Structure formats: structure tokens, C-alpha cells
N, C-alpha and C positions, 0 to 999 in steps of 0.2 A: 504494500500500500504506500502511495506517495506521502511525503511529509505534509502535515497540516499546519495551518497558521497557529501560532501560540495563542491560547486563550488568555486574555488579559483580564485579571480580576483585581480591581482596585478597591482600597478601603474608602468607605464613605466618611468615616471620622477616625481620629487617632485615639479614641477612648471608647469604653463600652457604652452600649445603650442602657444596659442594666448591670449593676454590680451587686456585691454581697448585701448591700442595704435592702435589696428587694426580696430577701429570704429571711425575715426575722424569726420565722418559725423553725428554721433549720436547727437540728440538734447535732451533737458530735461536732466534727469539723465543718465549718460553713463553706458551702460551694454553691454554684449555680451552673446549670448545664442543660443540654438537649432542647433548644428552642424549637417550637412548632408554631407556625404563623398561618392564620386563616384570614382571607379577605371576606368579611361578613357581608359585603354588598352583593355577593353572589347568591345569597340565600334570602328567602322571603320571611325574615324574622326581624323584630326590633332588636337593635344591639346598642351597647354602650358607646361604641365608636366603630369606625370602619374596620380596623384591624385588631385581631386578638392574638396575643402571644402566650403560649403555654410553656412553662419552664418548671424546673424543680431543683432542689439540692440533690447531691448524689446519694446521700444516706439520710433520709428523713421520713416522716410519716405524712407528708403533704405535698401537693402540686399547686403551683400558683398561676395566676393570670395577670397579664398587663394589657392595656389597650392604647391605641394610637389612631390619629386621623390619617397617618401616612406611613408607608413602610420604614421611612427614615426616622420616625418619631416626631415629637417626644413621646416616650413610652411611660405610662403611669400604672404602677401596680394597683390591682383591684383592692379596695379597702377591706373586703371580707376574706382575703386570702388566709389559708389555703382553701381552694374551692373543692378539692378532692382529697380525701384522707384514706390512710391505709385500712382503717376499720370498716370501710365500705366494701372491701374485697376480701372475703374469707379464703379465696384461692391462693393468696400469697401471704407472706409474713415478713417481719423484720423491717422492711422499708418499701416505699413506693416511689417510682421515678419514671422519667422519660416518656411523657405522654405523647402519643401519636393520635391524630384526629382525621376522620373522613366524614363525609356527609352522604347519606342515602337520600338523594333529592326526591325520588319517587315516593318516599315515605315521610319526608320532612323531619328526619332525625339525624343527629350526629352520633357517630360511634367513636369511642375513645379506647385507646389501647395502652394502659400503663403496664409496668412490670414490677416485680418484687422478688424476694427470695422464694424459691419453690418450697413446697411443703416437704419434699424429699431431698432434692439437691439442685444446685444451679439456680438459675433465675427463669421464671415463667411469665407469660403474658396473659393478662386478664382483660375483660371487656366490660364497658359500660355504655349507657346511652344518655342522650340529652336532647331536649327540644330547643334550648336557647344557648347552648355552649357555655353555660355557667353552672347549672344544677345538673348533677349526674347521678345515675343509679346503676348498680351492677346488673348485668343481664344474666350472668351465670355465677354460681358459687365456685365453679371449678375453672382452672386455666383453659384458655382456648388454644394456646400454643405452648408446647414444651419440646422436649428432645425429639428429633426426627426418628420415628419408629423403625426406619430401615436399619438403624444401628450401623450404618456404613461409615459414619464420621463422628464428630464430636457429640457427646451425650451430656451436655451441661445446660440443658434447657433452651429457651428461646426468648430473647429480650431485645430491647432497642428496635422494635418493629418500625419499619417505614413502609407505608402503603402507597400504591399508585394504581390508576385505572388504565386499561388498554383493551379496546374492542369489547366493551361491556363486561369485562371481568376485572375483579379486584385482585391485585397481586401484592405480595409483601416480601420484604427482605428483612431477615432477622439475624441477630448475633447469637451464636451458641457460646463458645468460649473465646477462641481465637479466630474462628472462621465465620462466614455468613452463608445462610441458606435462603432458598426461595420457596414461597408458597403461593397458592392461588385460592380464590373463593368466589362464589356467586352472590353470597349474602353478607360477606364481611364477618361472619360468625364461625362458619365451619370451613376448615382449611384442608387443602391437599398439598402434600410435600412434593417438590420437583424431583423427578427420578434421577436427575443429574447432579444433585447436591454433592458437595457444597458449591455455591455460586462463586465465591472468592475466598482465597486463603492467602496469608502473607508469604511472599516469595523473597528470599534473601537476594537472589540474583536481580530482583527489581528494587532492591534497597527498601524492603518492607520487613520489619522485624517485630517479633513477639505476637502481634495481633493486628487484625483489621478491626478498628474500634467502632466507628459509626458511619452511617451512609445517608445520602439523600439522592433523590432521583427526579429527573425531568425527561419527558418523552418529546422528541422533535422528529417529525416525519419518519416514524417507525424505527427510530434509533433511540435506544435507552442510554442516557448520560447518567452515570453513577459517580457522584463525588464521594470520596471516602477518606477517612483519616487513619493514619498509621505512623508508627515510629519509623523514621528514615535514617537513623544511625544505629549501629549495632549495640552501642552502649545505652540506648534508649534515652539519649539526652535531647532529642529533637523530635517533635511530632508535627507533621505537615498534612495538607489535604491534597489528594491526588485525584485523577480522573480515569475512568474506564468506560468503554462503550460496548454495546452489542446491538445487533440488528434483530428486530422482533417480527414474528409472524403470528398468524392465528393459533397455530399449534405450538405451545411453549416447548415441546420436545425438540422442535426444530430451530429454536433460537440460536443465533450466531454465537461463536466463541467470544468470550470477553477479551477485549483489546485494551491494554493499559497504555495511557498517554503521559505517565510520569507526574511530577509535582505541578500543580497549578496555583498553589497558594501556600506560602511559607511564613513562619513567624518573623516579624521585623521590629515590632515595637517593644519597648522596655516592659510594658505591663503584660505582654503576652508570654514572657518568660520562656522563649524558645518552644512554645507549645500552642498550636491551633488545632481544633478538633470540632466534632459535633456539627457538621454543616447542615443547613436546611435551606432549600431553594424556593423562592417565590417569584413568579413571573408577574410583572407590573408594566403593561405597555410593551415597549421594546427593551425593557431592562429586566435582567434576572438578578434579583437580590440574593446574596448568600449570607445568612446569619451564621455566626460561628462562635465558638467558645475559646477563650484564651487564658493564659496565665494559670494553667492547671486548675481550671474551673473557677476563676475569680471574676469573670465577666462575660456577658453576651454582647458581641459586637457585630458590625455589618460591613459587607463588601458588595461589589456589584460587577456585572459584565454585560455585554451586549447580546441580546437574544439572537440578533441576526448573525453573529459569529457562530453560534450553535447551529443555526440553519445552514450555514456554509459547511460546517463540519459534516452535518447529516447528508447534505447533497453529495459531497465528495465520497463519503462512505458508501452511500447507496449506488452511486455511479460506478464505483470500482467493483462493488459486489456484482452488479449486472454484467460487467465485463469479464468476470472470472469464468 
């Protein structure tokens, strides 16, 4: 495949949008991580503001909400935080974190996917529902995602779920321990594991060490763009965000091989402490915003790139695929 133009991701500000002051309920060591942002104008409900950001400490018993009129802020933590607590989900224990959200527009409800310590081992994903994006209730007492029953790879649960829709099907990428797997669902509740799991694992020859930590996905012209964070030095002293792509078809068994495109975003600012992770992508006009976490979970910050550049990538990838 020919070389592609470098994806330019630039910081919007040189400081976090939210810092540790936004998690006053955090116990143990204070952290803030795994942002998920929704544009509430896409849904027919009354909202506090146009954009909702869900976030959480790494180890605590609650998940928070912040609101904003614009993707760049200012972001205001909700006065009644935390909006979700561990005791609402009997299928997990110890902590609750990393809320993922999707909306079933035909039913007018939001589905949320937090995780916590599994009742047996590892970390499992549970599910809740909401009509307003603020008040949630558990749908099931048991986890909806745990270890892949195929037993062909890691058996440490399923956490940090990221979901996306393609051809009327909901897909999810989840973390087990050091690798990530793929699942799909028709209703967002019952899931099928990809027969080719794992989707991605750390490769030392690609300067990926210890683990693939977190992912975020955007689909452009049948090409999946997966931004993911991993340690990029063998001594684990630096964590960066990288890009991988694959071509999609109606049958997920025929999805293309994952192609890595190396680092696209590296730590540069003092507060980031040589560590950027937890990407989340939001398309807004011709801009793709990337929310990320820096400083070993001391703040949520923001960068952006041009959606048209991703379209150029997708066009080149699809053209060369047709020529093979």
C-alpha cells in the first residue's frame, strides 16, 4: 500500500478541560479518565446543554457528568454528581468506571455500559438504560460481557467497551487484559464474540509494549479508524495514541486485516507527564475532536483533526483494495 499523508492532530488548548477538581467523590487515589461525549441535539429529548461528557475516576464507586454548549467547552460538572453508582449494578463489585453510551433511536432510550471488578475474576461489563442521559437503571443483574467463551485468548473479563454502528448492527471493542476483542449485537444487550478474536494485541516489533489500553472508533466510507493507546517504550515510560484501520463488509468474518499506521499523537506538555491515553472521537462538522486523558489520569483534554483527511485516507485504502 502506498504511503498516506500524516494525520495531523493538534491540541485545542494547553491545559485540561476537566481536572481532578471534577471528581470530588473519588476515593483512594484521585484520577479522572475515559471520557465519552454525546451531542444531545441528535436526540429528541430536553437536555441541560448540547453536549454531555461522561467520565469517572479509575477506582471509585461513581461516574460523573459534565455539560457544555460546544465540544471545546467550557465544561461544567453536573451538580448532582455522581449520576451512576456502583450499588446500582449487582453484577460487579469493588469499583465502577469507564462509561460507554449509545442510543437506540427507535426506542428512544440510551444504553450505558460501565465496568467493574467481576464477581469471579477480571473486570466485566454491565448495562443500564436511561431516557434522559442523567437517570439510569440497571437492565440486568448479571454482566452482559465477560471473558470470550472460546477460551482461545485472554480470560480476564471484558471492560472498557467502545461501541459503534455499521449496517444496522451494533459492534463493540472491549479490553480483556492486554488485548482487545470484538463483539456484535442486534439489540445492544446480547452479544456475539468475533470468531477471529483477538482484534488487536501489543506487538513489540510495532513498539507496543505491555498492553493495548483503550480504543475509540470512527467509520469513514466503510473503513474503520481505530485510535488506541499503548506504551511505546519498553520501559513503559511513555504512552502514546496510535492508529489502525481495517476495511468493513456486511459479513464481519470477512473484515480486512488490521493495518497499523504508527503514532498519531504523543505527549508534549508538562502536565501530560509523558502519558496520553483514553481517546474518544466526536465528529462536529468537518472537525473530528479527540478527547484524551493525560498526566497518568490527572486531566481530560482535547485535540482535533480534519475529517476530510480521514476521507482521503479511506479513499486511498478503498482504491488500493479494489486494485488488488
